[in-house]
Backbone as JSON, one array per atom type, in Angstrom:
{
  "sequence": "MDDMKKAVMPGAERFELSGTNGACVLLVHGYTGTPGEMRMLGEHLNGLGFGAVGILLPGHGTTAEDLARTKFSDWCDAVEDEAKRARKKYAKVFAAASSMGGAVALWTAADGVFDRLALLSTPVKVYGERHVPRTKTFQKDAAGFEYAVKKRRIYDLPEKYWLSYDRYPLSPLQDAFAKIDLLEKERLARVRCPLLIMQSKVEKHVRPESAEIIFDKAGSADKKIVWYEHSGHELLLGDEREDVMRRIGEFMQRGLGN",
  "N": [[-33.17, 15.53, -12.21], [-31.03, 17.47, -14.32], [-29.24, 16.86, -16.68], [-28.65, 17.86, -19.13], [-27.67, 20.39, -18.91], [-25.17, 20.1, -18.01], [-21.65, 19.58, -18.65], [-21.16, 17.89, -21.57], [-19.67, 15.0, -22.93], [-17.73, 15.24, -25.9], [-19.35, 14.1, -28.77], [-21.25, 12.68, -27.42], [-23.67, 13.88, -27.4], [-27.2, 14.65, -27.37], [-29.18, 14.05, -30.27], [-31.07, 15.25, -33.07], [-33.0, 14.62, -35.88], [-34.82, 15.9, -38.5], [-37.96, 14.81, -39.8], [-40.0, 13.67, -42.63], [-42.26, 12.19, -43.07], [-44.31, 12.24, -41.22], [-43.93, 10.81, -38.91], [-42.03, 10.05, -35.98], [-39.09, 8.59, -34.61], [-38.03, 7.7, -31.5], [-34.91, 7.19, -30.01], [-33.29, 5.1, -27.83], [-30.6, 4.7, -25.78], [-28.29, 2.37, -24.11], [-27.25, 1.35, -20.73], [-24.69, 3.26, -19.34], [-24.01, 4.09, -21.86], [-24.3, 6.17, -24.85], [-26.14, 8.48, -27.01], [-24.81, 8.11, -29.4], [-24.5, 5.38, -29.99], [-26.86, 4.76, -31.15], [-26.93, 6.21, -33.4], [-26.36, 5.49, -36.14], [-28.59, 3.95, -36.75], [-30.54, 5.92, -36.43], [-29.87, 7.63, -38.57], [-30.3, 5.92, -40.7], [-33.1, 5.5, -40.49], [-33.97, 8.12, -40.79], [-33.31, 8.5, -43.42], [-35.37, 7.15, -44.55], [-37.42, 8.81, -44.21], [-38.3, 9.29, -41.65], [-38.53, 11.24, -38.64], [-35.93, 11.49, -36.24], [-34.78, 11.02, -32.99], [-32.12, 11.03, -30.91], [-31.93, 10.19, -27.73], [-30.44, 11.52, -24.83], [-29.9, 9.99, -21.95], [-30.5, 10.8, -18.48], [-27.64, 11.31, -16.4], [-25.86, 10.2, -18.13], [-23.22, 10.46, -20.6], [-21.73, 12.4, -19.38], [-20.29, 12.19, -16.56], [-19.33, 9.25, -14.72], [-19.91, 9.55, -12.07], [-22.1, 11.26, -12.09], [-23.99, 9.52, -13.15], [-24.22, 7.67, -11.09], [-25.92, 8.89, -9.32], [-28.44, 8.76, -10.3], [-31.7, 7.31, -11.01], [-33.79, 4.61, -12.18], [-36.31, 5.68, -12.7], [-35.69, 8.31, -13.4], [-34.63, 8.02, -15.94], [-36.83, 7.0, -17.31], [-38.59, 9.17, -17.07], [-37.27, 11.04, -18.66], [-37.49, 9.9, -21.22], [-40.26, 9.88, -21.53], [-40.76, 12.63, -21.51], [-39.47, 13.38, -23.88], [-41.1, 12.03, -25.68], [-43.52, 13.4, -25.39], [-42.74, 15.86, -26.36], [-42.2, 15.18, -29.01], [-44.73, 14.48, -29.9], [-45.94, 16.89, -30.35], [-45.02, 17.65, -32.77], [-45.21, 15.54, -34.56], [-47.42, 13.15, -36.07], [-47.3, 10.5, -35.34], [-45.54, 8.58, -32.93], [-42.84, 6.59, -32.57], [-40.53, 4.14, -31.2], [-37.18, 2.97, -30.7], [-35.06, 0.9, -28.91], [-32.19, 0.05, -27.0], [-30.68, -2.53, -25.05], [-30.48, -1.71, -21.61], [-31.92, 0.55, -22.16], [-34.06, -0.53, -23.53], [-35.62, -1.7, -21.51], [-36.37, 0.6, -20.17], [-37.88, 1.84, -22.21], [-39.93, -0.05, -22.5], [-41.17, 0.11, -19.99], [-42.17, 2.7, -20.16], [-43.8, 2.4, -22.39], [-45.89, 0.93, -21.38], [-47.64, 2.79, -20.46], [-48.87, 3.66, -22.68], [-47.45, 5.33, -24.42], [-46.08, 5.04, -26.87], [-46.54, 4.4, -30.4], [-45.44, 2.29, -31.66], [-42.83, -0.09, -31.15], [-39.46, -1.04, -31.14], [-37.23, -3.4, -29.84], [-34.01, -4.05, -28.63], [-31.87, -6.46, -27.47], [-32.91, -6.51, -24.79], [-32.86, -6.53, -21.3], [-34.21, -8.97, -19.19], [-33.78, -11.38, -17.93], [-30.48, -12.1, -16.96], [-26.99, -13.01, -17.42], [-25.15, -14.28, -14.69], [-24.96, -12.45, -11.53], [-27.25, -9.77, -11.14], [-26.6, -7.01, -10.6], [-24.05, -7.12, -9.74], [-20.79, -7.2, -10.68], [-18.84, -9.61, -12.55], [-16.14, -9.34, -12.36], [-13.64, -8.63, -9.86], [-12.82, -6.13, -9.54], [-13.31, -3.28, -8.01], [-14.3, 0.12, -7.39], [-14.54, 2.94, -5.23], [-16.16, 6.01, -4.62], [-15.82, 9.31, -3.1], [-18.27, 9.83, -2.02], [-19.23, 7.4, -1.38], [-20.31, 5.74, -3.31], [-20.27, 2.77, -5.22], [-18.32, 1.37, -7.86], [-17.81, -0.55, -10.83], [-15.14, -1.65, -12.86], [-15.26, -1.37, -16.32], [-15.07, -3.64, -18.96], [-13.43, -2.85, -21.87], [-14.74, -2.72, -25.06], [-13.89, -2.96, -28.42], [-14.95, -1.73, -31.53], [-15.38, -2.09, -35.09], [-15.74, 0.54, -36.01], [-16.03, 4.15, -36.11], [-15.16, 5.82, -33.04], [-17.15, 7.47, -32.06], [-19.53, 6.15, -32.29], [-19.57, 4.24, -30.32], [-19.01, 5.33, -27.89], [-18.63, 5.46, -24.39], [-18.86, 5.21, -20.75], [-15.97, 4.18, -18.82], [-16.32, 2.76, -16.59], [-18.84, 1.58, -14.31], [-21.51, 2.56, -12.14], [-22.92, 0.77, -9.37], [-25.27, 1.14, -7.89], [-27.49, 2.38, -9.41], [-28.1, 0.2, -11.04], [-29.08, -1.72, -9.27], [-31.49, -0.52, -8.53], [-32.69, -0.4, -11.08], [-33.03, -3.12, -11.85], [-34.8, -3.98, -9.93], [-37.05, -2.61, -10.76], [-37.35, -3.8, -13.24], [-38.12, -6.37, -12.51], [-40.68, -5.77, -11.55], [-41.75, -4.81, -13.89], [-41.82, -7.16, -15.44], [-43.64, -8.71, -13.93], [-45.99, -7.17, -13.71], [-46.32, -4.88, -15.48], [-45.78, -5.46, -18.18], [-47.99, -6.69, -19.32], [-49.59, -4.55, -19.83], [-48.59, -3.33, -22.03], [-49.37, -2.45, -25.26], [-48.76, -1.69, -27.83], [-47.5, -2.47, -31.18], [-44.74, -4.75, -31.3], [-41.32, -5.26, -31.99], [-38.98, -7.57, -31.32], [-35.65, -8.06, -30.76], [-32.91, -10.18, -30.55], [-29.77, -11.55, -29.66], [-28.58, -14.88, -29.78], [-26.19, -15.68, -28.8], [-24.87, -13.83, -27.23], [-23.27, -12.45, -24.23], [-24.41, -11.19, -22.07], [-27.31, -10.55, -21.8], [-29.75, -12.96, -21.24], [-31.11, -15.17, -23.68], [-33.72, -16.0, -23.13], [-34.97, -13.77, -22.2], [-36.09, -12.34, -24.34], [-38.15, -14.08, -25.03], [-39.73, -14.01, -22.74], [-40.61, -11.35, -22.77], [-42.07, -11.41, -25.17], [-44.05, -13.34, -24.52], [-45.39, -12.19, -22.32], [-46.08, -9.55, -22.89], [-48.82, -7.4, -23.7], [-49.36, -6.88, -26.32], [-50.91, -7.39, -29.48], [-49.72, -7.59, -31.92], [-46.69, -8.79, -32.43], [-43.25, -9.81, -32.58], [-40.38, -11.93, -32.62], [-37.0, -11.61, -33.54], [-34.18, -13.45, -34.13], [-30.62, -13.49, -33.63], [-27.49, -14.91, -34.52], [-24.83, -14.34, -34.79], [-23.95, -12.13, -33.53], [-22.97, -9.88, -30.88], [-23.86, -8.39, -27.73], [-24.41, -5.69, -28.41], [-26.32, -5.05, -30.83], [-26.57, -3.15, -32.84], [-24.02, -2.44, -33.42], [-22.6, -4.57, -34.25], [-21.64, -7.31, -36.5], [-23.95, -7.94, -37.88], [-25.39, -5.66, -38.18], [-26.45, -4.24, -40.38], [-28.6, -5.79, -41.25], [-30.15, -5.68, -38.95], [-30.84, -2.92, -38.84], [-32.22, -2.69, -41.24], [-34.47, -4.35, -40.82], [-35.69, -3.04, -38.67], [-36.31, -0.61, -39.89], [-38.22, -1.48, -41.81], [-40.17, -2.46, -40.08], [-40.97, -0.09, -38.76], [-41.95, 1.36, -40.94], [-44.26, -0.08, -41.55], [-45.99, 0.9, -39.72], [-46.89, 3.32, -40.61], [-49.19, 3.39, -42.12], [-51.23, 2.8, -40.41]],
  "CA": [[-31.83, 15.87, -12.69], [-30.99, 18.12, -15.62], [-27.89, 16.63, -17.16], [-28.43, 18.56, -20.37], [-26.96, 21.62, -18.6], [-23.81, 19.74, -17.62], [-20.71, 19.42, -19.76], [-21.35, 16.59, -22.22], [-18.51, 14.54, -23.69], [-17.87, 15.38, -27.36], [-19.86, 12.89, -29.41], [-22.29, 12.06, -26.59], [-24.8, 14.79, -27.36], [-28.51, 14.34, -27.94], [-29.3, 14.5, -31.65], [-32.42, 15.26, -33.63], [-33.06, 14.71, -37.34], [-36.21, 16.19, -38.88], [-38.56, 13.84, -40.72], [-40.92, 14.16, -43.65], [-43.39, 11.27, -43.27], [-45.29, 12.38, -40.16], [-43.63, 9.94, -37.76], [-40.72, 10.22, -35.35], [-38.61, 7.45, -33.84], [-37.16, 8.01, -30.38], [-33.85, 6.19, -29.93], [-32.91, 5.06, -26.42], [-29.37, 3.94, -25.61], [-28.18, 1.51, -22.94], [-26.6, 1.79, -19.5], [-23.35, 3.85, -19.51], [-23.79, 4.45, -23.25], [-24.66, 7.51, -25.32], [-26.94, 8.43, -28.24], [-23.99, 7.71, -30.53], [-24.69, 3.97, -30.35], [-28.11, 4.68, -31.9], [-26.84, 7.2, -34.47], [-26.47, 4.89, -37.47], [-30.0, 3.6, -36.93], [-31.26, 7.17, -36.64], [-29.6, 8.12, -39.92], [-31.0, 5.0, -41.62], [-34.53, 5.79, -40.42], [-34.17, 9.45, -41.36], [-33.27, 8.32, -44.87], [-36.67, 6.62, -44.95], [-38.4, 9.88, -44.0], [-38.68, 9.43, -40.24], [-37.78, 12.04, -37.7], [-35.17, 10.62, -35.33], [-34.25, 11.73, -31.83], [-31.25, 10.25, -30.04], [-32.11, 10.72, -26.37], [-29.35, 11.38, -23.86], [-30.52, 9.69, -20.66], [-29.88, 11.45, -17.33], [-26.47, 10.65, -15.85], [-25.02, 9.67, -19.21], [-22.53, 11.42, -21.44], [-21.01, 13.39, -18.57], [-19.36, 11.43, -15.73], [-19.92, 8.1, -14.03], [-20.43, 10.05, -10.79], [-23.46, 11.74, -12.35], [-24.85, 8.35, -13.34], [-24.43, 7.03, -9.78], [-26.95, 9.62, -8.59], [-29.72, 8.64, -11.0], [-32.54, 6.13, -10.82], [-34.54, 4.15, -13.35], [-37.41, 6.62, -12.94], [-35.15, 9.48, -14.08], [-34.5, 7.67, -17.36], [-38.19, 6.9, -17.83], [-39.13, 10.53, -17.19], [-36.63, 11.69, -19.81], [-38.08, 9.35, -22.44], [-41.64, 10.37, -21.61], [-40.69, 14.04, -21.88], [-39.14, 13.45, -25.3], [-42.28, 11.58, -26.42], [-44.48, 14.51, -25.37], [-42.21, 16.87, -27.26], [-42.36, 14.68, -30.37], [-46.16, 14.49, -30.22], [-46.32, 18.24, -30.79], [-44.53, 17.85, -34.13], [-45.46, 14.39, -35.41], [-48.68, 12.44, -35.84], [-47.01, 9.21, -34.72], [-44.27, 8.5, -32.21], [-42.32, 5.24, -32.41], [-39.28, 4.11, -30.43], [-36.27, 1.83, -30.81], [-34.28, 1.01, -27.68], [-31.19, -1.0, -26.86], [-30.2, -2.93, -23.73], [-31.29, -1.15, -20.53], [-32.87, 1.47, -22.78], [-35.25, -1.29, -23.87], [-36.44, -1.81, -20.32], [-36.93, 1.94, -19.97], [-38.91, 2.05, -23.21], [-41.07, -0.92, -22.18], [-41.86, 0.7, -18.84], [-42.9, 3.86, -20.67], [-44.82, 1.91, -23.32], [-47.04, 0.43, -20.61], [-48.54, 3.92, -20.29], [-49.43, 4.01, -23.99], [-46.71, 6.47, -24.97], [-45.59, 4.8, -28.22], [-47.39, 3.73, -31.38], [-44.71, 1.12, -32.15], [-41.59, -0.17, -30.38], [-38.46, -2.06, -31.45], [-36.39, -3.66, -28.68], [-32.77, -4.75, -28.95], [-31.1, -6.97, -26.32], [-33.53, -5.95, -23.59], [-32.64, -7.46, -20.19], [-35.14, -9.41, -18.15], [-32.88, -12.32, -17.27], [-29.11, -11.86, -17.4], [-26.01, -13.96, -16.94], [-24.53, -13.84, -13.45], [-25.79, -11.62, -10.66], [-27.73, -8.66, -11.95], [-25.92, -5.73, -10.42], [-22.72, -7.37, -9.2], [-19.95, -7.61, -11.81], [-18.05, -10.82, -12.39], [-14.81, -8.93, -11.95], [-13.48, -8.21, -8.47], [-12.25, -4.79, -9.57], [-14.27, -2.27, -7.56], [-13.83, 1.42, -6.97], [-15.52, 3.65, -4.41], [-15.87, 7.44, -4.62], [-15.87, 9.96, -1.79], [-19.66, 9.78, -1.54], [-19.54, 6.02, -1.01], [-20.87, 4.97, -4.42], [-19.37, 1.74, -5.73], [-18.23, 1.25, -9.31], [-17.05, -1.67, -11.38], [-14.42, -1.32, -14.08], [-15.93, -1.94, -17.48], [-14.19, -4.17, -19.99], [-13.59, -2.05, -23.08], [-14.96, -3.45, -26.31], [-13.55, -2.16, -29.58], [-15.73, -2.08, -32.71], [-14.79, -1.64, -36.36], [-16.48, 1.75, -36.32], [-15.51, 5.31, -35.38], [-15.48, 5.76, -31.61], [-18.37, 8.23, -31.74], [-20.67, 5.24, -32.28], [-19.55, 3.34, -29.16], [-18.51, 6.08, -26.75], [-19.32, 5.16, -23.14], [-18.0, 5.28, -19.57], [-15.07, 3.04, -18.64], [-16.74, 2.09, -15.35], [-20.26, 1.8, -14.1], [-21.95, 2.5, -10.75], [-23.79, -0.37, -9.09], [-26.54, 1.53, -7.28], [-28.6, 2.49, -10.36], [-28.48, -1.12, -11.55], [-29.94, -2.34, -8.27], [-32.81, 0.08, -8.69], [-33.23, -0.75, -12.38], [-33.49, -4.51, -11.91], [-36.02, -4.06, -9.11], [-38.14, -2.15, -11.62], [-37.53, -4.8, -14.29], [-38.94, -7.42, -11.91], [-42.05, -5.27, -11.54], [-42.16, -4.77, -15.29], [-42.17, -8.52, -15.85], [-44.79, -9.24, -13.19], [-47.21, -6.38, -13.77], [-46.49, -3.84, -16.5], [-45.71, -5.96, -19.55], [-49.35, -6.97, -19.8], [-50.21, -3.28, -20.21], [-48.01, -2.88, -23.29], [-50.31, -2.8, -26.32], [-48.28, -1.3, -29.17], [-46.74, -3.5, -31.89], [-43.38, -4.93, -30.8], [-40.3, -6.04, -32.68], [-38.04, -7.96, -30.27], [-34.46, -8.54, -31.44], [-32.04, -10.74, -29.52], [-28.72, -12.49, -30.01], [-28.57, -16.15, -29.05], [-24.83, -16.0, -28.36], [-24.27, -12.76, -26.42], [-22.85, -12.87, -22.9], [-25.01, -10.35, -21.03], [-28.75, -10.81, -21.67], [-30.14, -14.32, -21.59], [-32.1, -15.18, -24.76], [-35.09, -16.17, -22.62], [-35.56, -12.45, -21.97], [-36.94, -12.04, -25.49], [-39.34, -14.92, -24.96], [-40.56, -13.5, -21.65], [-41.26, -10.14, -23.27], [-43.05, -11.84, -26.16], [-45.14, -14.06, -23.88], [-46.12, -11.42, -21.32], [-46.57, -8.28, -23.41], [-50.21, -7.45, -24.12], [-49.45, -6.53, -27.74], [-51.41, -8.41, -30.4], [-48.76, -7.64, -33.02], [-45.35, -8.89, -31.84], [-42.4, -10.76, -33.28], [-38.98, -12.04, -32.2], [-35.98, -11.88, -34.55], [-32.99, -13.96, -33.46], [-29.33, -13.35, -34.3], [-26.54, -15.93, -34.06], [-23.46, -13.93, -35.08], [-23.79, -10.79, -32.95], [-22.9, -9.76, -29.44], [-24.93, -7.65, -27.06], [-24.72, -4.45, -29.13], [-26.73, -5.48, -32.17], [-26.39, -2.07, -33.81], [-22.6, -2.23, -33.66], [-22.0, -5.84, -34.64], [-21.53, -7.69, -37.9], [-25.27, -8.07, -38.5], [-26.09, -4.39, -37.96], [-27.2, -3.83, -41.57], [-29.88, -6.5, -41.21], [-30.91, -5.13, -37.81], [-31.4, -1.63, -39.23], [-33.21, -2.91, -42.3], [-35.7, -4.89, -40.23], [-36.33, -1.99, -37.88], [-36.91, 0.31, -40.84], [-39.43, -2.09, -42.36], [-41.15, -2.51, -39.0], [-41.49, 1.26, -38.55], [-42.74, 1.74, -42.11], [-45.57, -0.72, -41.47], [-46.84, 1.68, -38.83], [-47.29, 4.58, -41.21], [-50.54, 3.32, -42.68], [-52.24, 2.41, -39.4]],
  "C": [[-31.92, 16.52, -14.07], [-29.59, 18.05, -16.17], [-27.59, 17.38, -18.45], [-27.64, 19.85, -20.14], [-25.52, 21.35, -18.19], [-22.94, 19.57, -18.86], [-20.84, 18.0, -20.31], [-20.1, 16.25, -23.02], [-18.74, 14.76, -25.19], [-18.28, 14.07, -28.0], [-20.99, 12.22, -28.65], [-23.58, 12.86, -26.59], [-26.1, 14.15, -27.88], [-28.5, 14.8, -29.4], [-30.74, 14.43, -32.11], [-32.34, 15.5, -35.12], [-34.52, 14.87, -37.74], [-36.7, 15.2, -39.93], [-39.55, 14.47, -41.67], [-42.17, 13.3, -43.8], [-44.43, 11.3, -42.15], [-45.05, 11.52, -38.95], [-42.21, 10.2, -37.27], [-40.36, 8.96, -34.58], [-37.68, 7.95, -32.75], [-36.17, 6.87, -30.19], [-33.25, 6.23, -28.53], [-31.71, 4.13, -26.23], [-29.36, 3.15, -24.31], [-27.42, 2.13, -21.78], [-25.12, 2.1, -19.75], [-23.08, 4.32, -20.93], [-24.19, 5.89, -23.56], [-25.53, 7.37, -26.56], [-26.14, 7.99, -29.46], [-24.2, 6.27, -30.96], [-25.97, 3.75, -31.15], [-28.05, 5.54, -33.17], [-27.0, 6.6, -35.86], [-27.91, 4.48, -37.75], [-30.82, 4.86, -37.18], [-31.08, 7.71, -38.05], [-30.29, 7.23, -40.96], [-32.49, 5.32, -41.65], [-34.84, 7.16, -41.02], [-34.13, 9.39, -42.89], [-34.57, 7.76, -45.42], [-37.79, 7.63, -44.71], [-38.8, 10.11, -42.56], [-37.89, 10.53, -39.55], [-37.07, 11.1, -36.76], [-34.57, 11.46, -34.22], [-33.42, 10.75, -31.01], [-31.27, 10.85, -28.65], [-30.85, 10.5, -25.55], [-29.98, 11.19, -22.49], [-29.79, 10.4, -19.52], [-28.73, 10.62, -16.77], [-25.5, 10.12, -16.87], [-24.36, 10.79, -19.99], [-21.77, 12.5, -20.69], [-19.93, 12.68, -17.75], [-20.09, 10.27, -15.07], [-20.49, 8.51, -12.67], [-21.84, 10.61, -10.96], [-24.42, 10.56, -12.46], [-25.18, 7.69, -12.01], [-25.59, 7.66, -9.02], [-28.3, 9.58, -9.29], [-30.44, 7.36, -10.63], [-33.24, 5.79, -12.13], [-35.65, 5.14, -13.7], [-36.93, 7.88, -13.64], [-35.06, 9.22, -15.59], [-35.88, 7.58, -18.02], [-38.8, 8.28, -18.03], [-38.56, 11.25, -18.41], [-37.23, 11.2, -21.12], [-39.51, 9.84, -22.61], [-41.68, 11.84, -22.03], [-40.39, 14.21, -23.37], [-40.34, 13.02, -26.16], [-43.33, 12.69, -26.48], [-44.04, 15.61, -26.33], [-42.42, 16.45, -28.72], [-43.82, 14.73, -30.81], [-46.62, 15.85, -30.73], [-45.94, 18.48, -32.25], [-44.94, 16.74, -35.09], [-46.77, 13.71, -35.05], [-48.46, 11.12, -35.12], [-45.63, 9.24, -34.08], [-43.93, 7.04, -31.97], [-41.06, 5.3, -31.56], [-38.49, 2.85, -30.79], [-35.28, 1.97, -29.66], [-33.4, -0.21, -27.5], [-30.84, -1.25, -25.4], [-31.08, -2.36, -22.62], [-32.28, -0.12, -21.05], [-34.15, 0.77, -23.19], [-36.19, -1.45, -22.69], [-37.11, -0.48, -20.0], [-38.08, 2.19, -20.94], [-40.14, 1.18, -22.94], [-41.88, -0.37, -21.01], [-42.74, 1.86, -19.29], [-44.03, 3.43, -21.59], [-46.05, 1.4, -22.6], [-48.05, 1.53, -20.34], [-49.07, 4.44, -21.63], [-48.72, 5.13, -24.7], [-46.36, 6.28, -26.44], [-46.63, 4.13, -29.1], [-46.77, 2.43, -31.88], [-43.36, 1.1, -31.46], [-40.72, -1.33, -30.84], [-37.5, -2.17, -30.28], [-35.18, -4.48, -29.09], [-32.08, -5.16, -27.66], [-31.61, -6.43, -25.0], [-33.43, -6.93, -22.42], [-33.88, -7.71, -19.34], [-34.39, -10.42, -17.28], [-31.48, -12.11, -17.83], [-28.19, -12.96, -16.86], [-25.34, -13.42, -15.69], [-25.49, -13.04, -12.59], [-26.08, -10.3, -11.35], [-26.92, -7.38, -11.8], [-24.54, -5.89, -9.8], [-21.85, -7.89, -10.34], [-19.19, -8.89, -11.51], [-16.63, -10.49, -11.94], [-14.79, -8.52, -10.49], [-12.94, -6.78, -8.39], [-13.32, -3.76, -9.25], [-13.56, -0.97, -7.26], [-14.93, 2.05, -6.12], [-15.15, 5.12, -4.42], [-16.06, 8.02, -3.22], [-17.26, 9.93, -1.18], [-20.09, 8.37, -1.15], [-20.17, 5.19, -2.11], [-19.83, 3.99, -4.95], [-19.46, 1.65, -7.24], [-17.49, -0.03, -9.67], [-16.37, -1.21, -12.65], [-15.06, -2.07, -15.24], [-14.91, -2.43, -18.49], [-14.46, -3.44, -21.3], [-13.7, -2.93, -24.31], [-14.68, -2.52, -27.48], [-14.35, -2.66, -30.78], [-15.05, -1.52, -33.97], [-15.54, -0.43, -36.9], [-15.81, 2.93, -35.64], [-15.99, 5.32, -33.94], [-16.76, 6.5, -31.25], [-19.6, 7.33, -31.68], [-20.67, 4.31, -31.06], [-18.94, 4.0, -27.93], [-19.32, 5.76, -25.5], [-18.35, 5.35, -21.97], [-17.11, 4.04, -19.51], [-15.3, 2.33, -17.31], [-18.21, 2.37, -15.15], [-20.62, 1.69, -12.62], [-22.96, 1.38, -10.55], [-25.17, 0.03, -8.6], [-27.68, 1.68, -8.28], [-29.04, 1.15, -10.93], [-29.36, -1.86, -10.56], [-31.36, -1.83, -8.4], [-33.46, -0.37, -9.99], [-33.77, -2.18, -12.41], [-34.67, -4.77, -10.97], [-37.23, -3.64, -9.94], [-38.39, -3.15, -12.75], [-38.34, -5.99, -13.76], [-40.41, -7.02, -11.91], [-42.6, -5.18, -12.96], [-42.61, -6.15, -15.76], [-43.47, -8.99, -15.21], [-46.08, -8.48, -13.48], [-47.37, -5.53, -15.04], [-46.46, -4.35, -17.93], [-47.09, -6.23, -20.14], [-50.06, -5.71, -20.27], [-49.65, -2.72, -21.51], [-48.89, -3.37, -24.44], [-49.79, -2.5, -27.72], [-47.56, -2.47, -29.85], [-45.29, -3.53, -31.43], [-42.53, -5.73, -31.78], [-39.2, -6.3, -31.66], [-36.83, -8.61, -30.94], [-33.44, -8.98, -30.39], [-31.01, -11.69, -30.11], [-28.84, -13.75, -29.16], [-27.22, -16.44, -28.43], [-24.17, -14.9, -27.53], [-24.06, -13.22, -24.98], [-23.47, -12.05, -21.76], [-26.48, -10.71, -20.79], [-29.05, -12.24, -22.1], [-31.21, -14.29, -22.69], [-33.54, -15.35, -24.27], [-35.76, -14.84, -22.33], [-36.51, -12.08, -23.1], [-38.24, -12.83, -25.44], [-40.29, -14.46, -23.85], [-41.31, -12.25, -22.1], [-42.37, -10.5, -24.25], [-44.28, -12.46, -25.48], [-46.01, -13.16, -23.0], [-46.63, -10.07, -21.8], [-48.0, -8.44, -23.91], [-50.42, -7.15, -25.59], [-49.99, -7.69, -28.57], [-50.44, -8.63, -31.55], [-47.35, -7.64, -32.42], [-44.57, -10.0, -32.52], [-41.01, -10.74, -32.67], [-38.11, -12.32, -33.42], [-34.71, -12.27, -33.82], [-31.74, -13.72, -34.31], [-28.32, -14.33, -33.68], [-25.08, -15.56, -34.3], [-23.18, -12.53, -34.53], [-23.66, -10.87, -31.45], [-24.07, -8.95, -28.91], [-25.36, -6.42, -27.85], [-25.06, -4.77, -30.59], [-26.5, -4.41, -33.23], [-24.93, -1.79, -34.13], [-21.9, -3.46, -34.2], [-22.05, -6.11, -36.13], [-22.87, -7.77, -38.63], [-26.07, -6.78, -38.43], [-26.92, -3.94, -39.18], [-28.57, -4.51, -41.6], [-30.76, -5.98, -40.09], [-31.58, -3.82, -38.22], [-32.47, -1.79, -40.31], [-34.53, -3.39, -41.73], [-36.43, -3.85, -39.4], [-37.0, -0.97, -38.8], [-38.21, -0.22, -41.43], [-40.54, -2.14, -41.32], [-41.78, -1.14, -38.77], [-42.36, 1.7, -39.73], [-44.13, 1.12, -42.11], [-46.53, 0.07, -40.58], [-47.36, 2.96, -39.44], [-48.72, 4.57, -41.72], [-51.62, 3.02, -41.69], [-52.85, 3.63, -38.74]]
}
């Protein structure tokens, strides 16, 4: 799929900020989201000298119907392509990824793509059934794809930072969680880059044990979990976002001398 050629919602565009310290951080958003949710982190890292690329995953930033026709592998391919592009300009390529984007980044990291990776609210275990919404509000399009209406969350930030679809297709989630099972069983052990794992203890989507599973099963020698107790699922949009960005910046800076 080449969603970059499709009409993108204003504010949902891929972004790229040039760096000066020889390293680039790829920023990977979550399911139904856009690069905007990673923008503040990108600007913070750019202020520290890092290049920053907000990746627009296939099926995102256009229509929910486009998303329904994608698979987990499409998202992984997009991240890998961006990493190859970054390697041509920077000596080191790091990544920071949120929610489903974290699973995508971990899958890619198992192939040695990144020099360092920060994960925010990455799902391995979730509350409720994985791809079936708690709500009974379903929609079906002419092609037979099923969607669930998404509960809209309002943040104390401009909408460009939390722009997303108002519904989500179920089919890509089924595929994604099948791959996450495989990631847990086989691929996590192949991840070798330093990991910063960040997880809220009180959010309602990803179970906190997900962070512990990633920590326990990843092959990385350098890994750490940071817990939050006053944030929801979107750590970069919540009340503790300044601390989240600060810690990620410090984590990335430690990779400059290696």
